[in-house]
BANU-319627 format. One line per field, with one value per residue (C-alpha): chain; residue in one letter; residue number from 1; z, x negated, y. Coordinates in steps of 0.02 Angstrom, whole numbers, padded with zeros to 5 digits. Layout:
kette (A / ...)
rest (A / ...)
nr (NUM / ...)
c3 (Z / ...)
c1 (X / ...)
c2 (Y / ...)
//
This chain:
kette (A / A / A / A / A / A / A / A / A / A / A / A / A / A / A / A / A / A / A / A / A / A / A / A / A / A / A / A / A / A / A / A / A / A / A / A / A / A / A / A / A / A / A / A / A / A / A / A / A / A / A / A / A / A / A / A / A / A / A / A / A / A / A / A / A / A / A / A / A / A / A / A / A / A / A / A / A / A / A / A / A / A / A / A / A / A / A / A / A / A / A / A / A / A / A / A / A / A / A / A / A / A / A / A / A / A / A / A / A / A / A / A / A / A / A / A / A / A / A / A / A / A / A / A / A / A / A / A / A / A / A / A / A / A / A / A / A / A / A / A / A / A / A / A / A / A / A / A / A / A / A / A / A / A / A / A / A / A / A / A / A / A / A / A / A / A / A / A / A / A / A / A / A / A / A / A / A / A / A / A / A / A / A / A / A / A / A / A / A / A / A / A / A / A / A / A / A / A / A / A / A / A / A / A / A / A / A / A / A / A / A / A / A / A / A / A / A / A / A / A / A / A / A / A / A / A / A / A / A / A / A / A / A / A / A / A / A / A / A / A / A / A / A / A / A / A / A / A / A / A / A / A / A / A / A / A / A / A / A / A / A / A / A / A / A / A / A / A / A / A / A / A / A / A / A / A / A / A / A / A / A / A / A / A / A / A / A / A / A / A / A / A / A / A / A / A / A / A / A / A / A / A / A / A / A / A / A / A / A / A / A / A / A / A / A / A / A / A / A / A / A / A / A / A / A / A / A / A / A / A / A / A / A / A / A / A / A / A / A / A / A / A / A / A / A / A / A / A / A / A / A / A / A / A / A / A / A / A / A / A / A / A / A / A / A / A / A / A / A / A / A / A / A / A / A / A / A / A / A / A / A / A / A / A / A / A / A / A / A / A / A / A / A / A / A / A / A / A / A / A / A / A / A / A / A / A / A / A / A / A / A / A / A / A / A / A / A / A / A / A / A / A / A / A / A / A / A / A / A / A / A / A / A / A / A / A / A / A / A / A / A / A / A / A / A / A / A / A / A / A / A / A / A / A / A / A / A / A / A / A / A / A / A / A / A / A / A)
rest (X / X / X / X / X / X / X / X / X / X / X / X / X / X / X / X / X / X / X / X / X / X / X / X / X / X / X / X / X / X / X / X / X / X / X / X / X / X / X / X / X / X / X / X / X / X / X / X / X / X / X / X / X / X / X / X / X / X / X / X / X / X / X / X / X / X / X / X / X / X / X / X / X / X / X / X / X / X / X / X / X / X / X / X / X / X / X / X / X / X / X / X / X / X / X / X / X / X / X / X / X / X / X / X / X / X / X / X / X / X / X / X / X / X / X / X / X / X / X / X / X / X / X / X / X / X / X / X / X / X / X / X / X / X / X / X / X / X / X / X / X / X / X / X / X / X / X / X / X / X / X / X / X / X / X / X / X / X / X / X / X / X / X / X / X / X / X / X / X / X / X / X / X / X / X / X / X / X / X / X / X / X / X / X / X / X / X / X / X / X / X / X / X / X / X / X / X / X / X / X / X / X / X / X / X / X / X / X / X / X / X / X / X / X / X / X / X / X / X / X / X / X / X / X / X / X / X / X / X / X / X / X / X / X / X / X / X / X / X / X / X / X / X / X / X / X / X / X / X / X / X / X / X / X / X / X / X / X / X / X / X / X / X / X / X / X / X / X / X / X / X / X / X / X / X / X / X / X / X / X / X / X / X / X / X / X / X / X / X / X / X / X / X / X / X / X / X / X / X / X / X / X / X / X / X / X / X / X / X / X / X / X / X / X / X / X / X / X / X / X / X / X / X / X / X / X / X / X / X / X / X / X / X / X / X / X / X / X / X / X / X / X / X / X / X / X / X / X / X / X / X / X / X / X / X / X / X / X / X / X / X / X / X / X / X / X / X / X / X / X / X / X / X / X / X / X / X / X / X / X / X / X / X / X / X / X / X / X / X / X / X / X / X / X / X / X / X / X / X / X / X / X / X / X / X / X / X / X / X / X / X / X / X / X / X / X / X / X / X / X / X / X / X / X / X / X / X / X / X / X / X / X / X / X / X / X / X / X / X / X / X / X / X / X / X / X / X / X / X / X / X / X / X / X / X / X / X / X / X / X / X / X / X / X / X / X / X)
nr (1 / 2 / 3 / 4 / 5 / 6 / 7 / 8 / 9 / 10 / 11 / 12 / 13 / 14 / 15 / 16 / 17 / 18 / 19 / 20 / 21 / 22 / 23 / 24 / 25 / 26 / 27 / 28 / 29 / 30 / 31 / 32 / 33 / 34 / 35 / 36 / 37 / 38 / 39 / 40 / 41 / 42 / 43 / 44 / 45 / 46 / 47 / 48 / 49 / 50 / 51 / 52 / 53 / 54 / 55 / 56 / 57 / 58 / 59 / 60 / 61 / 62 / 63 / 64 / 65 / 66 / 67 / 68 / 69 / 70 / 71 / 72 / 73 / 74 / 75 / 76 / 77 / 78 / 79 / 80 / 81 / 82 / 83 / 84 / 85 / 86 / 87 / 88 / 89 / 90 / 91 / 92 / 93 / 94 / 95 / 96 / 97 / 98 / 99 / 100 / 101 / 102 / 103 / 104 / 105 / 106 / 107 / 108 / 109 / 110 / 111 / 112 / 113 / 114 / 115 / 116 / 117 / 118 / 119 / 120 / 121 / 122 / 123 / 124 / 125 / 126 / 127 / 128 / 129 / 130 / 131 / 132 / 133 / 134 / 135 / 136 / 137 / 138 / 139 / 140 / 141 / 142 / 143 / 144 / 145 / 146 / 147 / 148 / 149 / 150 / 151 / 152 / 153 / 154 / 155 / 156 / 157 / 158 / 159 / 160 / 161 / 162 / 163 / 164 / 165 / 166 / 167 / 168 / 169 / 170 / 171 / 172 / 173 / 174 / 175 / 176 / 177 / 178 / 179 / 180 / 181 / 182 / 183 / 184 / 185 / 186 / 187 / 188 / 189 / 190 / 191 / 192 / 193 / 194 / 195 / 196 / 197 / 198 / 199 / 200 / 201 / 202 / 203 / 204 / 205 / 206 / 207 / 208 / 209 / 210 / 211 / 212 / 213 / 214 / 215 / 216 / 217 / 218 / 219 / 220 / 221 / 222 / 223 / 224 / 225 / 226 / 227 / 228 / 229 / 230 / 231 / 232 / 233 / 234 / 235 / 236 / 237 / 238 / 239 / 240 / 241 / 242 / 243 / 244 / 245 / 246 / 247 / 248 / 249 / 250 / 251 / 252 / 253 / 254 / 255 / 256 / 257 / 258 / 259 / 260 / 261 / 262 / 263 / 264 / 265 / 266 / 267 / 268 / 269 / 270 / 271 / 272 / 273 / 274 / 275 / 276 / 277 / 278 / 279 / 280 / 281 / 282 / 283 / 284 / 285 / 286 / 287 / 288 / 289 / 290 / 291 / 292 / 293 / 294 / 295 / 296 / 297 / 298 / 299 / 300 / 301 / 302 / 303 / 304 / 305 / 306 / 307 / 308 / 309 / 310 / 311 / 312 / 313 / 314 / 315 / 316 / 317 / 318 / 319 / 320 / 321 / 322 / 323 / 324 / 325 / 326 / 327 / 328 / 329 / 330 / 331 / 332 / 333 / 334 / 335 / 336 / 337 / 338 / 339 / 340 / 341 / 342 / 343 / 344 / 345 / 346 / 347 / 348 / 349 / 350 / 351 / 352 / 353 / 354 / 355 / 356 / 357 / 358 / 359 / 360 / 361 / 362 / 363 / 364 / 365 / 366 / 367 / 368 / 369 / 370 / 371 / 372 / 373 / 374 / 375 / 376 / 377 / 378 / 379 / 380 / 381 / 382 / 383 / 384 / 385 / 386 / 387 / 388 / 389 / 390 / 391 / 392 / 393 / 394 / 395 / 396 / 397 / 398 / 399 / 400 / 401 / 402 / 403 / 404 / 405 / 406 / 407 / 408 / 409 / 410 / 411 / 412 / 413 / 414 / 415 / 416 / 417 / 418 / 419 / 420 / 421 / 422 / 423 / 424 / 425 / 426 / 427 / 428 / 429 / 430 / 431 / 432 / 433 / 434 / 435 / 436 / 437 / 438 / 439 / 440 / 441 / 442 / 443 / 444 / 445 / 446 / 447 / 448 / 449 / 450 / 451 / 452 / 453 / 454 / 455 / 456 / 457 / 458 / 459 / 460 / 461 / 462 / 463 / 464 / 465 / 466 / 467)
c3 (-02438 / -02393 / -02290 / -02113 / -01983 / -01790 / -01750 / -01691 / -01517 / -01615 / -01697 / -01520 / -01418 / -01540 / -01527 / -01330 / -01310 / -01413 / -01334 / -01152 / -01218 / -01283 / -01116 / -01009 / -01109 / -01135 / -00930 / -00854 / -00989 / -01098 / -00988 / -01118 / -01091 / -01070 / -01174 / -01341 / -01300 / -01296 / -01463 / -01542 / -01482 / -01587 / -01752 / -01682 / -01683 / -01835 / -01930 / -01850 / -01908 / -02088 / -02070 / -02021 / -02179 / -02109 / -02200 / -02109 / -02107 / -02001 / -01884 / -01868 / -01826 / -01697 / -01614 / -01614 / -01541 / -01414 / -01364 / -01355 / -01230 / -01102 / -01138 / -00971 / -00877 / -00970 / -00919 / -00744 / -00742 / -00810 / -00687 / -00545 / -00599 / -00579 / -00411 / -00345 / -00397 / -00337 / -00169 / -00127 / -00167 / -00090 / 00068 / 00077 / 00076 / 00173 / 00315 / 00301 / 00335 / 00488 / 00564 / 00531 / 00636 / 00766 / 00793 / 00714 / 00843 / 00767 / 00836 / 00746 / 00585 / 00463 / 00511 / 00502 / 00327 / 00270 / 00342 / 00281 / 00109 / 00099 / 00148 / 00031 / -00110 / -00066 / -00041 / -00213 / -00320 / -00378 / -00330 / -00434 / -00330 / -00171 / -00190 / -00260 / -00101 / 00049 / -00011 / -00033 / 00162 / 00237 / 00151 / 00218 / 00382 / 00374 / 00342 / 00484 / 00604 / 00537 / 00453 / 00299 / 00142 / 00038 / 00182 / 00203 / 00006 / 00016 / 00160 / 00036 / -00098 / -00003 / 00047 / -00123 / -00207 / -00074 / -00105 / -00302 / -00322 / -00207 / -00236 / -00368 / -00399 / -00472 / -00657 / -00645 / -00540 / -00677 / -00826 / -00728 / -00697 / -00877 / -00979 / -00879 / -00900 / -00712 / -00615 / -00529 / -00359 / -00386 / -00424 / -00273 / -00155 / -00244 / -00204 / -00013 / 00008 / -00035 / 00010 / 00174 / 00239 / 00144 / 00213 / 00394 / 00367 / 00293 / 00426 / 00549 / 00455 / 00450 / 00632 / 00701 / 00574 / 00648 / 00833 / 00789 / 00727 / 00835 / 00980 / 00929 / 00988 / 00866 / 00829 / 00900 / 00868 / 00683 / 00690 / 00770 / 00636 / 00495 / 00580 / 00589 / 00417 / 00354 / 00458 / 00400 / 00230 / 00220 / 00325 / 00401 / 00477 / 00478 / 00351 / 00218 / 00211 / 00145 / -00042 / -00003 / 00099 / -00062 / -00180 / -00064 / -00045 / -00223 / -00284 / -00150 / -00221 / -00390 / -00479 / -00636 / -00574 / -00705 / -00687 / -00490 / -00478 / -00586 / -00474 / -00313 / -00420 / -00444 / -00251 / -00236 / -00348 / -00246 / -00081 / -00134 / -00170 / -00033 / 00107 / 00052 / -00028 / -00213 / -00348 / -00457 / -00613 / -00507 / -00423 / -00574 / -00678 / -00527 / -00610 / -00761 / -00707 / -00532 / -00375 / -00355 / -00195 / -00131 / 00054 / 00062 / 00150 / 00034 / 00114 / 00092 / -00075 / -00133 / -00047 / -00105 / -00288 / -00384 / -00474 / -00624 / -00789 / -00855 / -00734 / -00799 / -00988 / -00966 / -00885 / -01016 / -01152 / -01076 / -01059 / -01242 / -01305 / -01201 / -01243 / -01436 / -01406 / -01305 / -01440 / -01570 / -01450 / -01422 / -01610 / -01672 / -01546 / -01452 / -01280 / -01335 / -01431 / -01265 / -01169 / -01305 / -01276 / -01099 / -01120 / -01100 / -00923 / -00868 / -00812 / -00626 / -00543 / -00469 / -00638 / -00712 / -00566 / -00579 / -00768 / -00751 / -00637 / -00741 / -00896 / -00803 / -00747 / -00931 / -00987 / -00867 / -00916 / -01112 / -01114 / -00996 / -00929 / -00801 / -00920 / -01052 / -00929 / -00854 / -01042 / -01103 / -00970 / -00956 / -01146 / -01164 / -00999 / -01018 / -01130 / -00995 / -00859 / -00954 / -00997 / -00824 / -00776 / -00654 / -00622 / -00705 / -00550 / -00499 / -00677 / -00638 / -00463 / -00529 / -00668 / -00564 / -00427 / -00552 / -00652 / -00535 / -00391 / -00508 / -00607 / -00481 / -00488 / -00672 / -00673 / -00851 / -00830 / -00803 / -00634 / -00590 / -00672 / -00590 / -00416 / -00405 / -00473 / -00348 / -00197 / -00237 / -00223 / -00354 / -00409 / -00358 / -00196 / -00135 / -00227 / -00081 / 00033 / -00070 / 00055 / 00008 / -00169 / -00113 / 00018 / -00107 / -00252 / -00137 / -00059 / -00240 / -00280 / -00117 / -00151 / -00331 / -00272 / -00125 / -00199 / -00081 / -00132 / -00315 / -00367 / -00506 / -00640 / -00623 / -00434 / -00353 / -00347 / -00168 / -00178 / -00319 / -00244 / -00156 / 00002)
c1 (00812 / 00927 / 01075 / 01017 / 01148 / 01158 / 01128 / 01272 / 01280 / 01252 / 01076 / 01033 / 01065 / 00965 / 00804 / 00829 / 00846 / 00692 / 00584 / 00634 / 00600 / 00430 / 00385 / 00448 / 00352 / 00190 / 00176 / 00266 / 00201 / 00071 / -00017 / -00046 / -00083 / 00086 / 00005 / 00009 / 00181 / 00230 / 00121 / 00220 / 00388 / 00353 / 00373 / 00543 / 00609 / 00514 / 00614 / 00775 / 00737 / 00704 / 00871 / 00951 / 00886 / 00733 / 00560 / 00420 / 00331 / 00480 / 00458 / 00276 / 00315 / 00447 / 00304 / 00185 / 00307 / 00351 / 00159 / 00133 / 00267 / 00179 / -00014 / -00006 / 00004 / -00134 / -00262 / -00211 / -00213 / -00379 / -00452 / -00368 / -00482 / -00622 / -00574 / -00542 / -00710 / -00815 / -00724 / -00769 / -00946 / -00962 / -00887 / -00715 / -00594 / -00708 / -00712 / -00509 / -00504 / -00629 / -00524 / -00372 / -00435 / -00474 / -00325 / -00172 / -00076 / 00001 / 00174 / 00185 / 00067 / 00211 / 00281 / 00123 / 00091 / 00260 / 00210 / 00037 / 00070 / 00203 / 00120 / -00030 / 00097 / 00184 / 00024 / -00042 / 00105 / 00049 / 00094 / -00045 / -00166 / -00097 / -00097 / -00267 / -00345 / -00224 / -00133 / -00301 / -00351 / -00173 / -00177 / -00348 / -00303 / -00135 / -00219 / -00344 / -00194 / -00119 / 00036 / 00105 / 00026 / 00200 / 00273 / 00124 / 00139 / 00337 / 00290 / 00141 / 00263 / 00408 / 00286 / 00204 / 00372 / 00451 / 00304 / 00304 / 00499 / 00493 / 00331 / 00333 / 00167 / 00235 / 00230 / 00380 / 00475 / 00445 / 00483 / 00657 / 00706 / 00639 / 00734 / 00889 / 00860 / 00857 / 00732 / 00608 / 00630 / 00824 / 00801 / 00687 / 00809 / 00965 / 00844 / 00824 / 01017 / 00978 / 00794 / 00794 / 00937 / 00852 / 00690 / 00756 / 00853 / 00688 / 00568 / 00690 / 00684 / 00487 / 00496 / 00603 / 00490 / 00343 / 00377 / 00402 / 00236 / 00158 / 00216 / 00114 / -00061 / -00186 / -00346 / -00465 / -00620 / -00564 / -00538 / -00708 / -00798 / -00709 / -00764 / -00948 / -00936 / -00896 / -01032 / -01161 / -01126 / -01067 / -01111 / -00962 / -00935 / -00790 / -00865 / -00836 / -00675 / -00712 / -00667 / -00504 / -00467 / -00524 / -00412 / -00256 / -00302 / -00324 / -00175 / -00064 / -00127 / -00060 / -00215 / -00194 / -00191 / -00330 / -00465 / -00426 / -00448 / -00599 / -00673 / -00642 / -00728 / -00884 / -00874 / -00866 / -01018 / -01112 / -01062 / -01124 / -01296 / -01303 / -01230 / -01242 / -01415 / -01362 / -01442 / -01364 / -01365 / -01276 / -01151 / -01085 / -01073 / -00935 / -00831 / -00819 / -00859 / -00784 / -00876 / -00960 / -01042 / -01070 / -01065 / -01034 / -00872 / -00725 / -00598 / -00729 / -00763 / -00599 / -00544 / -00693 / -00735 / -00618 / -00577 / -00656 / -00603 / -00626 / -00503 / -00367 / -00358 / -00255 / -00120 / -00167 / -00122 / 00042 / 00084 / 00043 / 00137 / 00291 / 00286 / 00286 / 00418 / 00533 / 00503 / 00582 / 00717 / 00765 / 00760 / 00850 / 00989 / 00994 / 01021 / 01135 / 01242 / 01251 / 01304 / 01446 / 01531 / 01587 / 01591 / 01782 / 01757 / 01631 / 01787 / 01726 / 01556 / 01541 / 01545 / 01427 / 01303 / 01313 / 01278 / 01143 / 01051 / 01072 / 01014 / 00858 / 00831 / 00844 / 00722 / 00583 / 00640 / 00630 / 00526 / 00393 / 00349 / 00427 / 00404 / 00513 / 00657 / 00635 / 00632 / 00776 / 00900 / 00951 / 00964 / 01080 / 01175 / 01189 / 01357 / 01452 / 01401 / 01439 / 01612 / 01662 / 01556 / 01457 / 01308 / 01141 / 01053 / 01151 / 01086 / 00913 / 00932 / 01012 / 00886 / 00732 / 00811 / 00842 / 00682 / 00551 / 00620 / 00639 / 00479 / 00380 / 00500 / 00477 / 00322 / 00281 / 00307 / 00156 / 00190 / 00222 / 00053 / -00045 / 00027 / 00017 / -00170 / -00224 / -00141 / -00169 / 00017 / 00124 / 00274 / 00400 / 00323 / 00326 / 00487 / 00605 / 00520 / 00540 / 00666 / 00666 / 00704 / 00858 / 00916 / 00908 / 00991 / 01139 / 01151 / 01158 / 01308 / 01392 / 01366 / 01454 / 01613 / 01634 / 01595 / 01473 / 01342 / 01404 / 01418 / 01533 / 01490 / 01669 / 01669 / 01645 / 01460 / 01448 / 01500 / 01381 / 01219 / 01100 / 01055)
c2 (00211 / 00084 / 00118 / 00083 / 00013 / -00031 / -00208 / -00324 / -00397 / -00563 / -00496 / -00424 / -00574 / -00686 / -00565 / -00543 / -00722 / -00774 / -00628 / -00708 / -00876 / -00826 / -00737 / -00871 / -01007 / -00920 / -00878 / -01048 / -01169 / -01134 / -01031 / -00902 / -00717 / -00615 / -00485 / -00602 / -00642 / -00459 / -00430 / -00580 / -00492 / -00348 / -00449 / -00500 / -00318 / -00280 / -00430 / -00358 / -00180 / -00239 / -00329 / -00173 / -00073 / 00010 / 00024 / -00058 / 00114 / 00189 / 00038 / 00060 / 00247 / 00184 / 00083 / 00216 / 00340 / 00236 / 00211 / 00391 / 00422 / 00331 / 00385 / 00462 / 00323 / 00226 / 00380 / 00382 / 00172 / 00171 / 00324 / 00208 / 00054 / 00169 / 00224 / 00054 / -00007 / 00144 / 00175 / -00016 / 00000 / 00187 / 00092 / 00205 / 00051 / -00051 / 00077 / 00089 / -00090 / -00084 / 00056 / -00022 / -00170 / -00053 / 00050 / -00044 / -00140 / -00314 / -00278 / -00118 / -00175 / -00176 / -00031 / 00050 / -00018 / 00061 / 00234 / 00247 / 00186 / 00316 / 00456 / 00406 / 00405 / 00562 / 00651 / 00582 / 00541 / 00378 / 00209 / 00122 / 00227 / 00196 / 00009 / 00002 / 00087 / 00077 / -00073 / -00166 / -00119 / -00168 / -00320 / -00356 / -00302 / -00417 / -00559 / -00535 / -00518 / -00690 / -00613 / -00683 / -00599 / -00587 / -00486 / -00366 / -00333 / -00304 / -00160 / -00095 / -00086 / -00010 / 00129 / 00158 / 00171 / 00273 / 00407 / 00379 / 00421 / 00561 / 00669 / 00815 / 00764 / 00590 / 00550 / 00438 / 00572 / 00715 / 00599 / 00543 / 00741 / 00795 / 00648 / 00691 / 00878 / 00918 / 01034 / 00925 / 00992 / 00982 / 00791 / 00760 / 00856 / 00738 / 00591 / 00622 / 00588 / 00419 / 00392 / 00435 / 00325 / 00188 / 00220 / 00213 / 00066 / -00016 / 00045 / -00042 / -00205 / -00215 / -00150 / -00310 / -00436 / -00346 / -00389 / -00559 / -00593 / -00467 / -00573 / -00726 / -00732 / -00661 / -00739 / -00582 / -00689 / -00693 / -00500 / -00467 / -00573 / -00493 / -00324 / -00379 / -00448 / -00273 / -00178 / -00295 / -00268 / -00095 / 00072 / 00104 / 00284 / 00409 / 00507 / 00367 / 00428 / 00598 / 00538 / 00487 / 00658 / 00750 / 00651 / 00681 / 00864 / 00901 / 00800 / 00896 / 01045 / 00994 / 00962 / 00863 / 00663 / 00593 / 00708 / 00717 / 00530 / 00536 / 00654 / 00536 / 00406 / 00503 / 00542 / 00358 / 00324 / 00450 / 00382 / 00202 / 00310 / 00394 / 00289 / 00101 / 00095 / 00068 / 00132 / 00262 / 00153 / 00008 / 00124 / 00195 / 00035 / -00014 / 00119 / -00002 / -00166 / -00160 / -00203 / -00371 / -00438 / -00630 / -00619 / -00824 / -00786 / -00821 / -00706 / -00565 / -00597 / -00609 / -00447 / -00352 / -00416 / -00317 / -00143 / -00044 / 00003 / -00170 / -00246 / -00134 / -00176 / -00301 / -00197 / -00080 / -00187 / -00231 / -00057 / -00030 / -00188 / -00137 / 00040 / -00006 / -00145 / -00029 / 00103 / -00013 / -00050 / 00120 / 00182 / 00025 / 00055 / -00091 / -00052 / 00088 / -00052 / -00149 / -00015 / 00037 / -00141 / -00088 / 00092 / 00101 / 00022 / 00187 / 00280 / 00304 / 00361 / 00187 / 00096 / 00231 / 00211 / 00011 / 00016 / 00143 / 00031 / -00126 / -00013 / 00031 / -00153 / -00215 / -00068 / -00158 / -00332 / -00291 / -00148 / -00215 / -00052 / 00074 / 00217 / 00124 / 00108 / 00281 / 00353 / 00258 / 00247 / 00432 / 00443 / 00299 / 00338 / 00538 / 00531 / 00441 / 00544 / 00719 / 00642 / 00612 / 00792 / 00714 / 00807 / 00758 / 00742 / 00583 / 00518 / 00562 / 00489 / 00322 / 00316 / 00320 / 00216 / 00075 / 00107 / 00132 / 00023 / -00127 / -00106 / -00213 / -00355 / -00392 / -00537 / -00474 / -00286 / -00174 / -00135 / -00321 / -00370 / -00236 / -00261 / -00453 / -00439 / -00303 / -00372 / -00545 / -00599 / -00674 / -00560 / -00693 / -00709 / -00537 / -00494 / -00545 / -00424 / -00259 / -00214 / -00026 / -00073 / -00191 / -00074 / 00090 / 00001 / -00057 / 00108 / 00193 / 00085 / 00103 / 00305 / 00289 / 00184 / 00285 / 00447 / 00491 / 00636 / 00612 / 00797 / 00867 / 01012 / 01073 / 01085 / 01256 / 01306 / 01289 / 01101 / 01068 / 01125 / 01012 / 01114)
//
């Protein structure tokens, strides 16, 4: 076997620049699928690996190992697709929309969106499931109330990601803790020192903006018309929400995510048969094909015609290609070489925090999947924390802030594609309104340079414990 070596900065810059050129040209100029761009990018990394002395068999093993690290995410995503399709068919999502029109005042709508999505995500541990159910409902209500959809999407994502990175049920929370070698509950407690202030600031921002739009005249005739369309298309009653309550309770009881969400999908099928006069075969088909209806009202059709496993396959492909590319980057030492170039500057908690956030963002940009970022960042940055004797809980917190909260900002990442597709708003349109992400990142940097809520392993025990 040839002697292998680490890549040079010149080689890294060439590969990553070509990657960005391919991604941007495919999506912005040629209108080609991002999945094809990511697949081609595999071969950029493979060529680099061969140049570094690796055998092709070794490089293929790096790809498959990288993909295997994110298989749980693929299973959950497939289950969420089935859930969305059957819950629309069963009247669960339409009922959420109907009662949202009934009870949520325009002035507090954005705040309510933030809170509802936060609670749903905390209870279920999945931002994807939250956006695909409660998020769809809030987008519909927001459009009915005349509130700009990118702003509504920002509130939905702020709530969904808040719960996703705090819930002990969340796979990203568990992964960030385990990769940093930290107990999950200790990780969540450490996150609270950052997340609670960030959430309060975000809530105040959405409240202030909400009053601006709520003070405007709301077209009540349009709201009544949309409610009428829902009641004429679906059987709307409070017991339509039982499948949602079931899933939330089961996940709160720490039942496994994938089978619980699949069971919720089955309830959606049964609700479609029992309450929406749909045949069992057609109702079951919505789990794969998604829900489809022609009401004659474009807004309603755009809102309701979605979901299904088939609709998730594009995102599944992004995750597979992203994880494979990330696996190659990890084993070839690309990000580690980049970090090593400014390792001598990582002499303070502030510099280490900022570097961790940058590495996590790069993981999303070049790995194209949140799981790539959360897996790679602790591995790359752990030595820097250990040298400064900074507690690994700080590493886990910064890795999750940088990895989870920036994942929806990258248009070609798994989260960016999924969120834009489900919410019907482009990534670059909702990005300026992801206020929880921006506030959390800013607070993390401030904490690092100010030395606030930064714990050290060589301090007395009472000062290193998070109460």
